[in-house]
C-alpha positions as CSV (number, residue, x, y, z in Angstrom):
1,M,4.0,-25.1,-13.7
2,K,7.6,-23.7,-14.2
3,V,6.4,-22.3,-17.7
4,L,3.7,-20.7,-15.9
5,Q,5.5,-18.8,-13.3
6,F,8.1,-17.6,-15.9
7,L,5.3,-16.2,-17.7
8,F,3.9,-14.2,-14.4
9,R,7.2,-13.0,-13.5
10,L,8.3,-12.0,-16.9
11,I,4.5,-10.2,-17.2
12,K,5.2,-8.5,-13.4
13,F,8.9,-7.7,-15.2
14,C,7.1,-5.8,-17.9
15,I,4.5,-4.1,-15.7
16,G,7.9,-3.0,-13.3
17,L,9.4,-1.7,-16.2
18,F,5.8,0.2,-17.1
19,L,5.8,1.6,-14.0
20,I,9.1,3.3,-13.8
21,P,7.5,6.3,-15.4
22,A,4.9,6.7,-12.6
23,C,8.1,6.8,-10.4
24,V,9.7,9.4,-11.4
25,G,6.1,11.6,-11.9
26,A,5.3,10.3,-8.4
27,T,8.8,11.8,-7.2
28,T,8.2,15.4,-9.0
29,A,4.9,15.4,-7.4
30,F,6.2,15.0,-3.7
31,Y,8.9,17.2,-4.4
32,H,6.7,19.8,-6.0
33,D,3.1,19.9,-4.5
34,L,3.5,17.3,-1.0
35,L,6.9,18.8,0.4
36,R,5.3,21.9,1.4
37,P,2.3,20.6,3.4
38,I,5.3,18.6,4.9
39,Q,7.5,21.5,5.7
40,S,4.6,23.6,7.2
41,Q,3.8,20.5,9.9
42,L,6.6,21.3,12.4
43,W,4.9,18.4,14.7
44,F,5.1,16.2,12.2
45,L,8.9,16.8,11.3
46,V,9.7,16.9,15.2
47,G,8.3,13.5,15.4
48,F,9.9,12.1,12.4
49,G,13.2,13.7,13.9
50,V,12.7,12.0,17.1
51,F,12.4,8.8,15.6
52,L,15.7,8.6,13.3
53,L,17.7,9.6,16.7
54,I,15.8,6.7,18.6
55,F,16.9,4.6,15.6
56,A,20.1,5.8,15.5
57,I,21.1,5.2,19.3
58,F,19.2,2.4,20.5
59,Q,18.7,-1.5,18.6
60,Q,15.8,-1.3,15.9
61,P,12.5,-2.1,17.3
62,I,12.5,-5.6,15.5
63,K,9.4,-7.0,17.5
64,S,7.0,-3.9,17.0
65,Y,8.2,-3.6,13.5
66,V,7.4,-8.2,13.1
67,F,4.1,-7.8,14.8
68,G,2.7,-4.9,12.7
69,H,4.3,-6.3,9.6
70,E,2.0,-9.5,10.3
71,L,-1.2,-7.3,11.4
72,T,-0.3,-5.3,8.3
73,H,-0.8,-9.0,6.3
74,A,-4.1,-9.8,8.2
75,F,-5.8,-6.7,7.5
76,W,-5.4,-6.9,4.2
77,I,-6.0,-10.5,4.0
78,L,-9.5,-9.5,5.5
79,L,-9.7,-6.5,3.0
80,F,-10.0,-9.2,0.3
81,R,-12.6,-11.3,2.1
82,G,-10.7,-13.2,3.4
83,E,-10.4,-14.9,6.6
84,V,-6.9,-15.4,8.6
85,T,-6.2,-18.7,9.6
86,G,-3.1,-18.5,11.6
87,F,-0.8,-15.4,13.2
88,S,2.5,-15.3,15.0
89,A,4.9,-12.3,15.5
90,S,8.1,-13.1,17.8
91,L,11.8,-11.3,17.7
92,T,12.9,-14.5,15.5
93,G,10.2,-13.9,12.9
94,G,6.5,-13.8,12.1
95,A,3.9,-15.4,10.0
96,V,0.2,-14.9,8.7
97,E,-2.0,-17.6,7.3
98,G,-5.0,-16.7,5.2
99,T,-7.3,-18.1,2.8
100,K,-6.4,-15.2,0.2
101,G,-3.1,-14.3,-1.3
102,N,-2.2,-11.9,-4.2
103,F,0.7,-9.0,-4.9
104,F,-0.9,-6.7,-2.6
105,I,-1.2,-8.4,0.5
106,A,2.4,-10.0,0.0
107,L,3.4,-6.2,-0.2
108,S,1.2,-4.3,1.9
109,P,3.7,-4.2,4.9
110,Y,6.0,-2.3,2.9
111,F,3.4,0.6,2.0
112,F,0.7,0.5,4.3
113,P,2.2,2.3,7.5
114,V,-0.1,0.2,10.1
115,Y,0.3,2.1,13.1
116,T,-0.2,5.3,11.5
117,I,-3.4,4.3,10.1
118,L,-4.4,3.0,13.6
119,L,-3.4,5.9,15.1
120,I,-5.6,8.0,12.7
121,G,-8.2,5.7,13.3
122,L,-8.1,6.2,16.9
123,Y,-8.2,10.1,16.9
124,F,-11.1,9.9,14.6
125,A,-13.1,7.4,17.1
126,G,-12.1,10.0,19.9
127,K,-13.8,12.2,18.1
128,L,-17.4,10.8,18.7
129,F,-16.5,11.0,22.5
130,W,-14.6,14.4,23.0
131,E,-13.3,17.5,20.8
132,P,-9.6,16.3,20.7
133,R,-8.4,19.7,19.0
134,Q,-6.2,20.5,22.1
135,F,-4.4,17.1,21.4
136,T,-3.8,17.9,17.5
137,A,-0.1,18.9,18.0
138,V,0.6,15.5,19.7
139,F,-1.3,13.6,17.2
140,V,0.8,15.3,14.7
141,F,3.9,14.4,16.4
142,L,2.7,10.6,16.6
143,I,1.9,10.6,13.3
144,G,5.6,11.7,12.3
145,F,7.0,9.4,14.3
146,T,5.1,6.6,13.4
147,W,5.6,7.8,9.8
148,A,9.3,7.5,10.2
149,F,9.0,4.2,12.0
150,H,7.7,2.7,8.6
151,I,9.9,4.7,6.0
152,I,13.4,3.9,8.2
153,L,12.4,0.0,9.1
154,T,10.6,-0.9,5.6
155,V,14.3,0.3,3.9
156,S,16.0,-1.5,6.7
157,A,14.2,-4.7,5.5
158,L,14.0,-4.2,2.0
159,I,18.2,-3.9,2.1
160,K,18.2,-7.1,4.2
161,G,16.0,-9.0,1.3
162,Q,12.9,-10.1,2.0
163,A,10.8,-13.5,0.7
164,E,7.6,-11.6,-0.6
165,V,9.4,-9.4,-2.9
166,K,11.7,-11.6,-4.3
167,K,8.9,-14.0,-5.0
168,N,7.4,-11.1,-7.0
169,G,10.6,-9.8,-8.8
170,Y,12.3,-6.9,-7.6
171,L,11.8,-4.5,-10.3
172,F,8.1,-4.9,-10.0
173,S,7.7,-5.2,-6.1
174,L,9.9,-1.7,-5.7
175,T,8.0,0.4,-8.1
176,V,5.0,-0.8,-6.5
177,I,6.2,-0.1,-2.9
178,Y,7.7,3.4,-4.0
179,V,4.6,4.4,-5.8
180,M,2.5,3.3,-3.0
181,N,4.4,5.0,-0.4
182,I,3.9,8.6,-1.8
183,I,0.3,8.0,-2.5
184,V,-0.5,6.9,1.3
185,L,1.9,9.6,2.5
186,G,-0.1,11.9,0.7
187,L,-3.6,10.5,1.8
188,V,-2.0,10.9,5.8
189,L,-1.0,14.7,4.9
190,I,-4.8,15.1,4.1
191,F,-5.6,14.5,7.8
192,I,-2.7,16.5,9.3
193,S,-2.5,19.8,6.9
194,P,-5.7,22.1,6.8
195,D,-4.5,23.2,3.5
196,F,-4.4,20.2,1.5
197,R,-7.1,18.4,0.2
198,F,-7.9,15.0,-1.7
199,A,-8.3,17.0,-4.9
200,D,-4.8,18.6,-4.4
201,L,-3.2,15.2,-4.2
202,A,-5.4,13.6,-7.1
203,T,-4.4,16.9,-9.5
204,A,-0.8,16.3,-8.7
205,L,-0.4,12.9,-9.1
206,R,-2.7,12.8,-11.9
207,E,-0.8,16.1,-14.3
208,N,2.9,15.0,-13.2
209,I,2.8,11.2,-13.8
210,S,0.9,11.9,-17.0
211,T,3.5,14.3,-17.7
212,S,6.4,11.8,-17.0
213,Y,4.6,9.3,-19.7
214,A,4.7,11.7,-22.2
215,R,8.3,12.6,-21.7
216,F,9.3,8.7,-21.5
217,G,7.0,8.2,-25.1
218,N,8.6,11.1,-26.4
219,A,12.1,10.0,-25.7
220,L,11.4,6.4,-26.5
221,G,10.3,7.8,-29.9
222,H,13.2,9.6,-30.8
223,L,15.1,6.5,-29.8
224,L,13.3,4.3,-32.5
225,D,13.7,6.7,-35.2
226,S,17.1,6.8,-35.0
227,F,17.5,3.0,-35.8
228,R,15.3,4.0,-38.7
């Protein structure tokens, strides 16, 4: 059993190494293609800034984060056609029990902004009953606020150390979390920026990540040639 666990950790470590160029490419896509639509959304930036101010002045909203953390685990268990058999969340911590388990379920709270997603769902559900156009500024403000909640508290939790991250390996976990956060941010921008479409996100990620892998491949080739 220990040998099998070691092999799984070694495979995940190798995948983490393989994902490093993807992290570089996703960062380039963020800087060149996602930053512009973010900067054009004033209320998103205001919402993000307001949460930063609240976070800096007041105590961390631990209970809200723990509840969202465990809710995300539960959602992804259901997403993988599993059954949630136990759920708890409190100031001292939380836990979710289910019939499914994998690294996506384990790491989902660190890349899936559950409150942002719930907000988007409520907004589009509301469109079935009324035209919420007059509330667009409030909606974008809350998207920025909840996204800041997700990012800031995720970084804070990762710095403190998390069992799910340690279990799946630090390199593997952090590379998956990083790339997935940029992808999810791009998907969120599609909903709040009229000038940013899914095709733009897909093109930006594909071109920048493929370029990153090509550069890493060339650098590795030159390094291997130097030893011959």
